[in-house]
C-alpha positions in Angstrom: 17.6 -10.2 -40.1 17.6 -7.7 -42.4 18.6 -8.8 -45.3 17.1 -10.8 -48.5 17.9 -12.4 -51.7 16.0 -11.3 -54.9 16.8 -14.2 -56.6 14.1 -16.6 -58.4 13.0 -18.4 -55.2 13.8 -17.7 -51.6 13.2 -20.3 -48.3 14.1 -21.1 -45.0 12.9 -19.0 -41.8 9.3 -18.3 -41.3 9.1 -14.7 -42.7 11.1 -15.7 -46.2 9.3 -15.0 -49.1 9.1 -16.9 -52.9 9.3 -14.6 -55.6 10.8 -13.8 -59.2 12.5 -10.6 -57.5 13.1 -11.8 -54.0 12.6 -13.3 -50.8 12.8 -11.9 -47.4 14.2 -12.8 -44.0 12.5 -11.3 -40.9 10.0 -8.6 -40.6 11.7 -5.4 -41.6 11.7 -5.3 -45.5 10.1 -5.4 -48.5 10.3 -6.9 -51.7 10.1 -4.8 -55.3 9.5 -8.3 -57.1 5.8 -9.0 -58.9 4.6 -11.1 -55.6 5.6 -11.2 -52.2 4.7 -13.9 -49.8 1.9 -13.5 -47.0 2.2 -12.2 -43.3 1.4 -9.5 -42.0 4.3 -7.6 -42.8 5.1 -8.2 -46.3 3.0 -6.9 -49.6 2.1 -8.3 -52.9 2.8 -6.2 -56.0 4.9 -5.3 -59.0 6.5 -2.5 -57.2 7.5 -3.9 -53.6 6.7 -3.5 -50.2 8.5 -2.4 -47.2 8.0 -3.7 -43.4 9.5 -2.4 -40.4 12.6 0.5 -40.6 14.7 -1.8 -42.7 15.6 -2.2 -46.4 15.2 -4.0 -49.7 17.1 -5.6 -52.3 16.0 -5.7 -56.0 19.2 -7.0 -57.3 20.1 -10.0 -58.5 21.8 -11.1 -55.8 22.2 -10.3 -52.2 25.6 -10.6 -50.3 26.4 -12.3 -47.6 26.9 -9.6 -44.8 23.3 -9.4 -42.4 22.7 -5.9 -42.7 24.2 -5.1 -46.4 24.3 -6.4 -49.9 25.5 -6.0 -53.2 23.4 -6.3 -56.2 22.7 -4.5 -59.7 19.6 -2.6 -58.0 21.0 -1.8 -54.6 23.2 -2.5 -51.1 22.1 -2.1 -47.6 24.0 -1.3 -44.8 22.7 -1.5 -41.4 18.9 -1.3 -40.6 17.6 1.8 -41.9 19.1 2.5 -45.2 18.9 1.1 -48.8 20.2 1.6 -52.1 18.1 1.0 -55.2 20.7 2.5 -57.7 24.4 1.3 -58.9 26.4 1.7 -56.0 25.4 2.4 -52.1 26.7 5.0 -49.9 27.5 4.1 -46.3 25.7 5.1 -43.2 22.6 4.0 -41.2 20.0 6.1 -43.1 21.1 7.4 -46.0 21.3 5.8 -49.6 22.2 6.5 -53.0 20.7 5.1 -55.7 21.2 8.1 -58.4 23.7 10.3 -59.2 25.0 11.0 -56.2 23.8 10.7 -52.4 24.0 13.5 -49.6 26.3 13.0 -47.1 24.2 14.0 -44.2 22.7 11.0 -42.6 19.2 12.3 -43.1 18.4 13.4 -46.2 20.2 12.8 -49.8 19.4 14.1 -53.4 19.6 11.8 -56.4 17.3 11.0 -59.3 16.0 8.1 -57.8 15.4 8.8 -54.2 16.5 9.8 -50.6 16.1 8.4 -47.3 16.0 10.9 -44.1 16.7 9.5 -40.8 14.2 6.5 -40.8 11.4 8.5 -41.6 11.3 10.0 -45.1 12.8 9.3 -48.6 12.9 11.1 -52.2 12.8 9.8 -55.2 12.2 12.3 -57.4 14.9 14.9 -58.4 14.9 16.7 -55.2 14.3 16.3 -51.7 13.0 19.3 -49.4 14.8 20.4 -46.1 12.0 19.4 -44.2 12.6 16.2 -42.2 8.9 15.3 -42.5 8.3 16.6 -46.3 9.5 16.9 -49.8 8.7 18.3 -53.4 9.6 15.7 -56.2 7.9 13.8 -59.2 8.1 10.2 -58.0 7.4 10.0 -54.0 8.1 11.4 -50.5 7.7 10.2 -46.9 6.8 12.0 -44.0 7.8 10.9 -40.7 7.6 7.4 -40.4 3.9 7.3 -41.4 3.6 8.8 -45.1 4.9 8.9 -48.5 3.8 9.8 -51.7 5.5 8.3 -55.0 3.0 9.6 -57.8 1.8 13.1 -58.3 2.3 14.3 -55.1 3.0 14.5 -51.5 0.6 14.6 -48.8 1.6 15.7 -45.3 -0.9 13.6 -43.6 0.7 11.4 -41.1 -1.6 8.4 -42.1 -2.6 9.1 -45.9 -0.7 9.9 -48.9 -1.7 10.3 -52.9 0.2 8.3 -55.3 -0.1 6.2 -58.2 2.1 3.4 -56.3 1.0 2.7 -52.8 1.8 4.2 -49.6 3.5 2.8 -46.2 2.8 4.3 -42.7 3.9 3.2 -39.6 5.8 -0.1 -39.8 3.1 -2.2 -41.5 2.7 -2.9 -45.0 0.3 -2.9 -48.0 -0.6 -4.6 -51.7 0.0 -2.4 -54.6 -1.6 -5.4 -56.6 -5.0 -3.8 -56.2 -4.5 -2.1 -52.7 -4.4 -3.7 -49.1 -3.2 -2.5 -45.7 -3.0 -4.0 -42.7 -2.3 -2.8 -39.3 -3.4 0.8 -37.9 -2.6 3.4 -40.6 -3.8 3.7 -44.0 -2.1 4.2 -47.4 -3.2 5.1 -50.8 -2.3 3.5 -54.1 -4.4 5.3 -56.5 -4.4 8.6 -58.6 -5.5 10.8 -55.6 -5.8 10.5 -52.0 -8.4 12.4 -49.8 -7.7 14.7 -47.2 -8.6 12.7 -44.0 -6.3 10.9 -42.3 -8.5 7.6 -42.7 -9.9 8.1 -45.9 -8.8 8.3 -49.6 -10.0 8.5 -52.8 -8.4 5.8 -55.4 -9.4 3.5 -58.1 -7.4 0.9 -56.0 -8.2 1.4 -52.3 -7.5 2.6 -49.0 -6.8 1.4 -45.5 -7.8 3.4 -42.3 -7.8 2.6 -38.6 -6.9 -1.4 -37.8 -8.4 -2.9 -40.6 -8.0 -3.5 -44.2 -10.1 -3.8 -47.4 -10.5 -5.8 -50.1 -10.3 -4.3 -53.9 -12.6 -7.3 -55.0 -15.8 -6.9 -56.7 -17.8 -7.4 -53.3 -17.4 -7.6 -50.1 -20.1 -8.7 -47.6 -20.3 -9.9 -43.8 -20.1 -7.5 -40.5 -22.2 -4.0 -40.2 -19.1 -2.2 -41.2 -18.6 -3.8 -44.4 -19.5 -2.1 -47.5 -20.2 -3.1 -51.2 -18.7 -1.4 -54.1 -17.5 -2.1 -57.7 -13.5 -1.7 -56.6 -13.2 -2.8 -52.8 -14.8 -3.8 -49.6 -13.8 -2.7 -45.9 -14.3 -4.4 -42.3 -14.5 -2.5 -39.3 -15.7 1.1 -38.3 -13.2 3.4 -40.6 -14.6 2.1 -44.0 -14.6 3.4 -47.5 -16.1 2.9 -50.7 -14.6 3.7 -53.9 -17.6 3.1 -56.1 -19.6 5.9 -58.1 -21.2 7.2 -54.7 -20.4 7.2 -51.2 -22.6 7.3 -48.6 -23.1 10.3 -45.6 -20.9 10.6 -42.8 -18.4 12.6 -41.3 -15.4 11.5 -43.5 -17.7 10.5 -46.5 -16.6 11.7 -49.7 -18.7 11.7 -53.1 -16.7 11.2 -56.0 -16.4 8.8 -59.2 -14.0 7.0 -57.2 -14.6 6.3 -53.8 -15.9 7.9 -50.5 -14.7 7.2 -46.7 -16.9 7.5 -43.9 -15.9 7.0 -40.8 -17.7 4.9 -37.9 -20.8 4.5 -40.4 -21.3 1.4 -42.0 
């Protein structure tokens, strides 16, 4: 249920996907290829998408085991562990993608990343001790909701600051322009705002149970908005245009703003 093949195409199964780098079966993994198939738990991006608490394989081929695989970029064992490096360590909650993986089931230190429990990972040079936060140049995950793969880590449960994107809860996001479906939010831009439901980025952010469209214009519904970078539907909408309207979580910036329960 948790394994996928990163070959040129995938087939069979309602959750499979077709992409240059991988395909998915079931709902609990993500694909780091250029395109992800549709569905509430997968995403489309040049980097990848992650769903559920499972793992991903960005290598040329996945082995036959239902929970693990062997490939040039990673291997998997069990449901919570992944390896994006030359060799994968064993254990349910940790992975080895760098020079070496720490033995603790909940944390690791490597040049590429670390996984703590099912909630946190560190893709930078070092992962901090706290189970929910870390300090690294590439990414961090806090609890099950938040991670940062960009400039820094934000501790909020539903938000993140990164140039790549953020994964919250067991939902998914799209890093092509930025899109999230489900209850939490992510930030795939250069900076994330402080509120748990808003963000500031050149790509977009998701809040509440809604999602947003990073196209040139959005319409329909009294919650939608019109901006140069995206639009949101429902009560937790944000504007990534040059100016933001007022509201509790609004913000005024050149990139975006968010207003909770406003328009």
